[in-house]
VMD Tcl script that draws the C-alpha trace (Angstrom):
set ca {
  {21.49 5.86 38.99}
  {23.33 2.40 39.56}
  {26.04 2.49 42.17}
  {28.33 1.19 39.61}
  {27.68 4.05 37.31}
  {28.36 6.49 40.07}
  {31.62 4.92 40.94}
  {32.96 5.00 37.21}
  {31.60 8.65 36.83}
  {33.75 9.70 39.81}
  {36.99 8.50 38.22}
  {36.05 9.39 34.59}
  {38.31 11.94 32.85}
  {35.27 13.56 30.95}
  {31.72 13.33 31.58}
  {29.16 14.36 28.91}
  {25.41 14.42 29.55}
  {22.95 14.46 26.72}
  {20.78 17.20 28.57}
  {19.98 18.50 31.95}
  {18.11 15.70 33.41}
  {17.94 13.64 36.58}
  {21.31 12.17 35.72}
  {22.73 15.80 35.98}
  {21.22 16.28 39.19}
  {23.02 13.20 40.53}
  {26.45 14.34 39.14}
  {25.92 17.76 41.00}
  {25.18 16.02 44.21}
  {28.29 13.96 43.88}
  {30.27 17.05 42.66}
  {31.21 15.38 39.48}
  {32.15 17.84 36.60}
  {30.21 17.37 33.54}
  {29.54 19.10 29.96}
  {25.98 19.27 29.02}
  {25.25 18.81 25.22}
  {21.75 20.74 25.73}
  {23.09 23.25 22.92}
  {22.99 20.50 20.19}
  {19.01 20.31 20.44}
  {18.80 23.87 19.11}
  {21.53 22.94 16.57}
  {19.90 20.07 14.95}
  {17.37 20.18 12.38}
  {15.72 16.98 13.24}
  {16.09 13.89 15.55}
  {18.57 12.24 13.04}
  {20.74 15.04 12.74}
  {20.76 15.20 16.58}
  {21.86 11.60 17.07}
  {24.71 12.46 14.58}
  {25.71 15.63 16.57}
  {25.64 13.91 19.59}
  {27.77 11.03 18.29}
  {30.31 13.55 16.65}
  {30.60 15.40 20.33}
  {31.20 11.99 22.03}
  {33.89 11.00 19.55}
  {35.73 14.43 19.62}
  {35.90 14.11 23.37}
  {37.20 10.49 23.29}
  {39.99 11.58 21.23}
  {41.91 12.89 24.40}
  {40.83 10.05 26.64}
  {38.27 7.99 28.26}
  {34.72 9.65 28.29}
  {31.40 8.80 29.84}
  {28.10 9.68 28.00}
  {25.15 9.77 30.14}
  {21.57 9.73 29.28}
  {18.36 9.71 31.26}
  {16.70 6.27 31.35}
  {17.82 3.23 29.56}
  {20.65 3.43 27.14}
  {17.88 1.66 24.44}
  {16.06 4.93 24.58}
  {18.91 6.83 23.00}
  {20.00 6.47 19.40}
  {23.41 7.68 19.99}
  {24.04 5.41 23.17}
  {22.72 2.45 20.96}
  {25.30 3.31 18.18}
  {28.20 3.32 20.79}
  {27.04 0.15 22.14}
  {27.33 -1.46 18.67}
  {30.88 0.07 18.36}
  {31.98 -1.80 21.65}
  {31.40 0.96 24.03}
  {30.80 -0.42 27.78}
  {27.26 0.43 28.77}
  {25.60 0.55 32.26}
  {21.98 0.63 32.07}
  {19.25 2.58 34.38}
  {15.80 2.48 34.90}
  {14.07 3.34 31.36}
  {11.98 6.63 31.09}
  {9.21 4.78 29.86}
  {9.21 2.27 32.95}
  {9.41 5.32 35.33}
  {6.61 6.95 33.42}
  {4.42 3.75 33.50}
  {4.98 3.15 37.19}
  {4.14 6.93 38.00}
  {0.41 6.34 36.73}
  {0.21 2.77 37.83}
  {0.45 1.32 34.35}
  {1.28 -2.47 34.37}
  {1.71 -5.47 31.94}
  {2.56 -4.89 28.44}
  {2.61 -1.45 26.39}
  {4.12 0.31 23.69}
  {7.06 2.42 24.67}
  {8.56 4.88 22.23}
  {10.28 8.31 21.84}
  {8.05 11.17 21.08}
  {10.53 11.76 17.95}
  {9.82 8.46 16.71}
  {6.13 7.93 17.15}
  {5.17 8.87 13.89}
  {7.52 6.48 12.26}
  {6.34 3.45 14.57}
  {3.56 0.99 14.56}
  {2.12 1.32 18.05}
  {-1.07 0.01 19.98}
  {-2.51 0.82 23.37}
  {-1.57 1.19 26.23}
  {1.18 3.72 24.98}
  {3.99 5.38 26.90}
  {5.70 8.18 24.90}
  {8.81 9.94 26.26}
  {11.20 12.81 25.42}
  {8.28 15.07 24.86}
  {10.76 18.02 24.62}
  {8.82 20.53 22.20}
  {5.32 22.04 21.89}
  {5.65 21.65 18.19}
  {6.10 18.01 18.62}
  {3.38 17.70 21.00}
  {1.17 19.23 18.13}
  {2.21 16.69 15.79}
  {1.42 13.63 18.19}
  {-2.00 15.23 19.28}
  {-3.02 15.08 15.59}
  {-1.30 11.68 15.06}
  {-3.13 10.17 18.11}
  {-6.44 11.72 17.24}
  {-6.61 9.54 14.59}
  {-6.89 6.56 16.86}
  {-8.69 7.93 19.83}
  {-11.02 10.73 20.36}
  {-9.51 14.26 21.24}
  {-11.48 14.19 24.53}
  {-9.79 11.10 25.84}
  {-7.96 11.47 28.99}
  {-4.17 10.83 29.05}
  {-1.79 11.30 31.65}
  {0.90 14.07 31.16}
  {4.26 13.74 33.29}
  {6.67 16.44 33.87}
  {9.47 14.96 35.82}
  {8.10 13.62 39.18}
  {4.56 15.10 38.76}
  {1.72 13.83 36.56}
  {-1.76 15.02 35.90}
  {-4.80 13.89 33.72}
  {-5.57 16.02 30.84}
  {-7.72 15.66 27.63}
  {-5.87 14.60 24.52}
  {-6.71 18.04 22.88}
  {-4.58 19.79 25.68}
  {-1.46 17.72 24.93}
  {0.23 20.85 23.15}
  {-1.01 23.26 25.60}
  {1.09 22.72 28.49}
  {3.25 25.18 30.21}
  {6.60 23.04 29.97}
  {8.17 20.67 27.56}
  {11.53 19.00 28.09}
  {13.20 15.64 27.60}
  {11.62 14.73 31.22}
  {8.27 15.00 29.84}
  {6.30 12.13 28.84}
  {2.61 10.97 28.41}
  {0.65 7.66 28.82}
  {-2.48 6.65 27.02}
  {-4.37 3.75 28.42}
  {-6.16 1.21 26.23}
  {-10.14 1.99 25.93}
  {-12.56 -1.24 26.27}
  {-13.99 -2.16 22.88}
  {-17.36 -0.96 23.75}
  {-16.40 2.44 25.21}
  {-14.69 3.65 21.85}
  {-15.64 6.11 19.33}
  {-12.81 5.54 17.04}
  {-11.76 2.00 15.82}
  {-8.82 0.54 13.78}
  {-8.16 -2.69 11.86}
  {-7.42 -4.89 14.87}
  {-10.60 -3.59 16.38}
  {-12.87 -4.94 13.37}
  {-10.98 -8.35 13.47}
  {-11.85 -8.55 17.21}
  {-15.55 -7.66 16.55}
  {-15.80 -10.31 13.86}
  {-14.13 -13.01 15.93}
  {-16.66 -12.15 18.80}
  {-19.57 -12.40 16.27}
  {-18.24 -15.86 15.26}
  {-17.50 -17.25 18.70}
  {-19.69 -19.88 20.13}
  {-21.47 -17.08 22.29}
  {-21.64 -14.86 19.51}
  {-24.49 -14.18 17.06}
  {-26.36 -17.02 15.98}
  {-26.68 -15.81 12.21}
  {-22.86 -15.11 11.86}
  {-21.88 -18.17 13.72}
  {-23.66 -20.46 10.75}
  {-22.33 -18.60 7.81}
  {-20.01 -20.50 5.17}
  {-18.24 -19.44 2.35}
  {-21.07 -20.40 0.09}
  {-23.99 -19.08 1.95}
  {-22.35 -15.56 1.97}
  {-20.33 -15.65 -1.52}
  {-22.95 -13.58 -3.23}
  {-22.60 -10.94 -0.68}
  {-19.11 -10.01 -1.97}
  {-20.33 -9.37 -5.11}
  {-23.23 -7.22 -4.22}
  {-21.14 -5.23 -1.85}
  {-18.55 -4.60 -4.64}
  {-21.31 -3.35 -6.90}
  {-22.59 -1.15 -4.18}
  {-19.08 0.40 -3.77}
  {-18.90 0.94 -7.35}
  {-22.42 2.81 -7.29}
  {-21.06 4.97 -4.50}
  {-18.08 5.82 -6.70}
  {-20.34 6.70 -9.46}
  {-22.36 8.97 -7.21}
  {-19.18 10.52 -5.91}
  {-20.48 10.43 -2.59}
  {-17.58 10.12 0.10}
  {-19.99 9.01 2.90}
  {-21.17 6.19 0.74}
  {-17.70 5.21 -0.40}
  {-16.63 5.00 3.01}
  {-19.47 2.74 4.14}
  {-19.14 0.46 1.04}
  {-15.56 0.22 1.21}
  {-15.92 -1.20 4.85}
  {-18.51 -3.54 3.75}
  {-15.96 -4.85 1.00}
  {-13.35 -5.21 3.68}
  {-15.68 -6.95 6.11}
  {-16.39 -9.73 3.42}
  {-12.74 -10.27 2.93}
  {-12.31 -10.60 6.62}
  {-15.19 -12.93 7.22}
  {-13.76 -15.35 4.63}
  {-10.49 -15.15 6.06}
  {-11.71 -15.85 9.65}
  {-13.75 -19.03 8.56}
  {-10.58 -20.27 7.10}
  {-8.60 -19.36 10.18}
  {-11.10 -21.43 12.30}
  {-10.73 -24.60 9.83}
  {-6.91 -24.09 10.34}
  {-6.03 -23.63 6.86}
  {-4.69 -20.27 7.13}
  {-4.76 -16.96 9.59}
  {-5.07 -13.33 9.01}
  {-1.51 -13.05 9.16}
  {-0.90 -15.45 6.43}
  {-3.56 -13.57 4.23}
  {-1.92 -10.36 4.86}
  {1.54 -11.57 4.26}
  {0.63 -13.19 0.80}
  {-1.10 -9.85 0.00}
  {1.98 -7.93 0.86}
  {4.40 -10.34 -0.90}
  {2.28 -10.07 -4.21}
  {2.40 -6.14 -3.75}
  {6.02 -6.35 -3.60}
  {6.90 -8.94 -6.05}
  {4.73 -7.61 -8.93}
  {5.89 -3.88 -8.44}
  {9.35 -4.79 -9.27}
  {9.48 -1.28 -11.10}
  {9.14 0.12 -7.59}
  {10.57 -2.50 -5.00}
  {13.12 -3.85 -7.62}
  {15.27 -3.18 -10.76}
  {12.74 -3.07 -13.47}
  {11.70 0.27 -15.01}
  {8.27 1.85 -15.78}
  {7.98 5.03 -17.45}
  {4.21 5.28 -17.35}
  {1.06 3.52 -16.41}
  {1.18 1.32 -19.47}
  {4.72 0.17 -18.69}
  {3.67 -0.68 -14.92}
  {0.97 -2.58 -16.13}
  {3.21 -4.67 -18.58}
  {5.55 -5.26 -15.55}
  {2.72 -6.37 -13.38}
  {1.27 -8.87 -16.02}
  {4.74 -10.47 -16.46}
  {5.55 -10.79 -12.90}
  {1.94 -12.37 -12.39}
  {2.29 -14.99 -15.22}
  {5.67 -15.70 -13.41}
  {4.28 -16.23 -9.98}
  {1.34 -18.22 -11.24}
  {3.61 -20.52 -13.24}
  {1.94 -19.57 -16.63}
  {4.66 -20.60 -18.98}
  {2.03 -20.17 -21.91}
  {-0.33 -17.46 -22.80}
  {-3.06 -20.01 -22.85}
  {-2.81 -20.74 -19.22}
  {-3.24 -17.02 -18.54}
  {-6.35 -17.04 -21.03}
  {-7.85 -20.10 -19.19}
  {-7.26 -18.32 -15.81}
  {-10.15 -15.82 -16.29}
  {-12.62 -16.44 -13.55}
  {-15.94 -17.88 -14.84}
  {-17.91 -15.99 -12.41}
  {-17.11 -12.69 -13.94}
  {-20.09 -10.76 -15.54}
  {-20.23 -11.79 -19.26}
  {-19.07 -8.47 -20.86}
  {-16.25 -7.99 -18.11}
  {-14.92 -11.57 -18.85}
  {-15.10 -11.24 -22.52}
  {-13.02 -8.01 -22.38}
  {-10.45 -9.73 -20.00}
  {-10.27 -12.59 -22.51}
  {-9.63 -10.06 -25.30}
  {-6.92 -8.66 -23.59}
  {-4.98 -11.84 -22.82}
  {-5.14 -13.17 -26.34}
  {-3.91 -10.09 -27.55}
  {-0.93 -10.37 -25.27}
  {-0.53 -13.92 -26.39}
  {0.06 -12.39 -30.20}
  {-3.39 -12.07 -31.82}
  {-4.11 -8.96 -33.59}
  {-4.59 -5.70 -31.81}
  {-8.16 -4.40 -32.09}
  {-8.63 -1.39 -34.07}
  {-11.78 0.29 -34.92}
  {-11.83 -0.72 -38.55}
  {-11.08 -4.45 -38.09}
  {-13.65 -4.47 -35.55}
  {-16.10 -2.94 -37.50}
  {-15.74 -5.51 -40.11}
  {-15.98 -8.24 -37.78}
  {-19.52 -6.67 -36.36}
  {-20.60 -6.49 -39.90}
  {-19.55 -10.03 -40.74}
  {-21.18 -11.33 -37.38}
  {-24.50 -9.49 -37.89}
  {-24.85 -10.91 -41.39}
  {-24.38 -14.46 -39.86}
  {-26.90 -13.62 -37.14}
  {-29.56 -12.38 -39.73}
  {-29.00 -15.70 -41.55}
  {-29.43 -17.81 -38.57}
  {-32.45 -16.01 -37.81}
  {-33.91 -16.24 -41.21}
  {-33.31 -20.08 -40.70}
  {-35.17 -20.15 -37.20}
  {-32.75 -22.56 -35.90}
  {-32.40 -21.62 -32.27}
  {-29.06 -23.32 -31.47}
  {-27.49 -21.30 -34.49}
  {-28.98 -17.84 -33.48}
  {-27.77 -18.51 -29.80}
  {-24.24 -19.13 -31.30}
  {-24.35 -16.50 -33.68}
  {-25.66 -13.66 -30.95}
  {-22.89 -14.84 -28.62}
  {-20.25 -14.15 -31.37}
  {-21.79 -10.86 -32.25}
  {-21.70 -9.66 -28.61}
  {-18.29 -10.94 -28.19}
  {-17.38 -8.64 -31.25}
  {-18.76 -5.61 -29.08}
  {-16.07 -6.74 -26.30}
  {-13.44 -6.27 -29.11}
  {-14.90 -2.95 -29.89}
  {-14.61 -1.82 -26.26}
  {-11.10 -2.77 -26.56}
  {-10.41 -1.01 -29.85}
  {-11.73 2.33 -28.43}
  {-10.11 1.92 -25.10}
  {-13.21 2.04 -23.12}
  {-14.56 -0.21 -20.05}
  {-17.66 -1.56 -21.71}
  {-18.83 -3.23 -18.53}
  {-19.05 0.33 -16.96}
  {-20.14 2.10 -20.16}
  {-23.09 -0.51 -20.36}
  {-23.94 0.13 -16.86}
  {-23.91 4.02 -17.28}
  {-26.01 3.44 -20.42}
  {-28.63 1.59 -18.33}
  {-28.77 4.53 -15.70}
  {-29.28 6.74 -18.81}
  {-32.17 4.87 -20.07}
  {-33.59 4.83 -16.59}
  {-33.33 8.56 -16.30}
  {-34.70 9.22 -19.75}
  {-37.54 7.04 -19.53}
  {-38.68 8.62 -16.15}
  {-38.64 11.80 -17.70}
  {-40.55 10.67 -20.67}
  {-43.20 9.12 -18.75}
  {-43.62 12.36 -16.68}
  {-44.05 14.36 -19.74}
  {-46.65 12.03 -21.24}
  {-48.76 11.76 -18.20}
  {-48.57 15.69 -17.46}
  {-50.17 15.98 -20.90}
  {-52.91 13.55 -19.73}
  {-52.05 10.82 -21.79}
  {-51.55 7.10 -21.55}
  {-48.03 5.99 -22.37}
  {-49.20 2.60 -23.79}
  {-51.66 4.43 -26.24}
  {-49.40 6.87 -28.12}
  {-48.63 6.84 -31.93}
  {-44.97 6.33 -33.02}
  {-45.04 10.12 -33.98}
  {-46.16 10.93 -30.41}
  {-43.51 8.77 -28.75}
  {-40.75 10.43 -31.12}
  {-42.17 13.86 -29.98}
  {-41.81 13.17 -26.26}
  {-38.34 11.34 -26.42}
  {-37.06 14.30 -28.45}
  {-38.19 16.77 -25.54}
  {-36.31 14.46 -23.17}
  {-33.17 14.55 -25.02}
  {-33.31 18.18 -25.94}
  {-33.60 18.95 -22.15}
  {-30.46 17.03 -21.23}
}
mol new
graphics top color blue
foreach p $ca { graphics top sphere $p radius 0.5 }
foreach p [lrange $ca 0 end-1] q [lrange $ca 1 end] { graphics top cylinder $p $q radius 0.2 }
display resetview
């Protein structure tokens, strides 16, 4: 405790201490009377209510004269003290609890310091110093939180006052004593010794691969050389989702993320934008397009939310006409997916909504035109009319409310499965699939369908 603080405390009319801590021991040595606010910990439902109750006690005592409110460590580590400081109270700082804990285990340099009560609400990185570990239940919560970042077998330092010991993380909630004097310290683990990784680790690995002494293949890649990979990885993720395979979804989602990061790091190397710029743009887009969540717009259902999104999207892109939105559909989309997007946007621009009846009329009309073109053997005309007919199928997808791209993919999978079963039945009867009559083909196909 600073000498100036001891002098002021000796002359104080009322001294309150947040809890029985090292500061309280100094007060006893100096024979300075004080009142402990330990009882508020039991009375308070959570950390926020504790802060309010501490402030209420200090203000109540201040009504009858000057009061000194003592906390262990730095005033920046106590919310009530910070609130008093903001209201003009005179403060004398001491050695912070986090600095005391770091010094006790030989931790130097930069580290994250945070109260045990606030760790779940804060972004943090390693090395980490956590103080105010006053409850076993709190230790259990933090053990689970940290096990998402480091293995439960990782060694950490547990401190109880002046003593410290190394323990595995899984023993954090198995100690004999917990009090505001307890803390723990987690060191950073070298990259190649980790068994759990986070977003920053992925970025570090990719930067290492692109470094001059990194991987020869990764170093020479460009946007164009790997652009197809993004499409392939996205389709593999869709395939894993269709298979309802959590392990594959985890793997393929990681591959999609890697593609996005790879392209971002290429632009970072060129000096065009950074990873932070990309994440900022993404965050801003999510906020500004969800004005029914982060603003004043309303959306009662998913359709309403999508309408808000589309309106905000046009505004952000400076699309003052619906034609601008129609012409903004990427050329590289698969044909059916792109056709459906175009149908959706021209509908929003005022064209008639698709219904099963009007689409049926359109399909009949386009099929007749295709038959006529085929009869003329004019290949250019056949090409054109076939495109019109297929585009009418995109309108049909809109009319029935089905994603045609996915429906067609699933139909292809169904065909593969049926033909495989069909051929197996034919060969099991000792026959050649290429030498069957129409009646035999129909017979085997019916058996396959009946077995589904």
